[in-house]
C-alpha positions in Angstrom: 22.3 -46.9 -14.1 25.8 -46.1 -13.2 26.3 -44.9 -16.8 23.3 -42.6 -16.6 24.2 -41.1 -13.3 27.6 -40.4 -14.8 26.2 -38.7 -17.9 23.8 -36.8 -15.7 26.7 -35.4 -13.6 28.6 -34.5 -16.8 25.5 -32.7 -18.3 25.2 -30.7 -15.0 28.9 -29.7 -15.1 28.5 -28.8 -18.8 25.5 -26.6 -17.8 27.3 -25.0 -15.0 30.4 -24.2 -17.4 28.0 -22.9 -19.9 26.3 -20.7 -17.4 29.7 -19.5 -16.2 30.9 -18.7 -19.8 27.6 -16.8 -20.4 28.0 -14.8 -17.1 31.7 -14.0 -18.1 30.5 -12.8 -21.6 27.9 -10.6 -20.0 30.5 -9.3 -17.5 32.9 -8.7 -20.3 30.4 -6.6 -22.2 29.5 -4.5 -19.1 33.2 -3.9 -18.5 33.9 -3.0 -22.1 31.1 -0.4 -21.9 32.5 1.0 -18.6 36.0 1.2 -20.1 34.6 3.1 -23.0 32.7 5.4 -20.8 35.9 6.0 -18.7 37.9 6.8 -21.8 35.2 9.4 -22.9 35.4 10.9 -19.4 39.3 11.0 -19.5 39.2 12.7 -22.9 36.7 15.3 -21.6 38.9 15.9 -18.5 42.0 16.4 -20.7 39.9 18.9 -22.8 38.8 20.8 -19.6 42.4 20.8 -18.4 43.7 22.2 -21.7 41.0 25.0 -21.7 42.0 25.8 -18.2 45.6 25.9 -19.1 44.8 28.2 -22.0 42.8 30.5 -19.6 45.8 30.6 -17.2 48.3 31.5 -20.0 45.9 34.3 -21.0 45.8 35.5 -17.4 49.5 35.3 -17.1 49.9 37.4 -20.3 47.4 39.9 -18.9 49.2 40.1 -15.5 52.6 40.6 -17.3 51.1 43.5 -19.4 49.6 45.0 -16.2 52.9 44.7 -14.4 54.6 46.5 -17.3 52.0 49.3 -17.4 52.3 49.7 -13.5 56.1 50.0 -13.7 55.7 52.8 -16.2 53.1 54.6 -14.0 55.4 54.2 -10.9 58.2 56.0 -12.7 55.7 58.8 -13.7 54.4 59.2 -10.1 58.0 59.2 -8.8 58.9 62.1 -11.2 55.6 63.9 -10.4 56.2 63.6 -6.6 59.7 65.0 -7.0 58.4 67.9 -9.0 55.7 68.6 -6.4 58.1 68.2 -3.6 60.4 70.9 -5.3 57.5 73.2 -5.9 56.3 72.8 -2.3 59.9 73.5 -1.0 60.1 76.7 -3.2 56.6 77.9 -1.8 57.6 77.1 1.7 60.8 79.0 1.2 58.9 82.0 -0.3 56.5 82.1 2.5 59.3 82.0 5.1 61.1 84.7 3.1 58.1 86.9 3.2 57.5 86.3 6.9 61.1 87.1 7.6 60.9 90.3 5.4 57.7 91.4 7.3 59.3 90.8 10.7 
């Protein structure tokens, strides 16, 4: 009897160990799947970040081109305003000259 009880306890322990190993195997498979999914998501995130970086580079180049163009326009506007100021001054002087001549 003592021997049978002992064998029964050993069998129960072996069954528990077998269940634990089976549970660990299932958990390992689930974790492996989740790790694979995370690696896919990480790669997708890297691709999105690379596309975003490319767009930012393109926008930066566009802004640089726009800045260069605006600087060119700024110099043209400065020259134009000086010319108009000169013409305006000549016109004001002519009008004052005519008023003085009339008086």
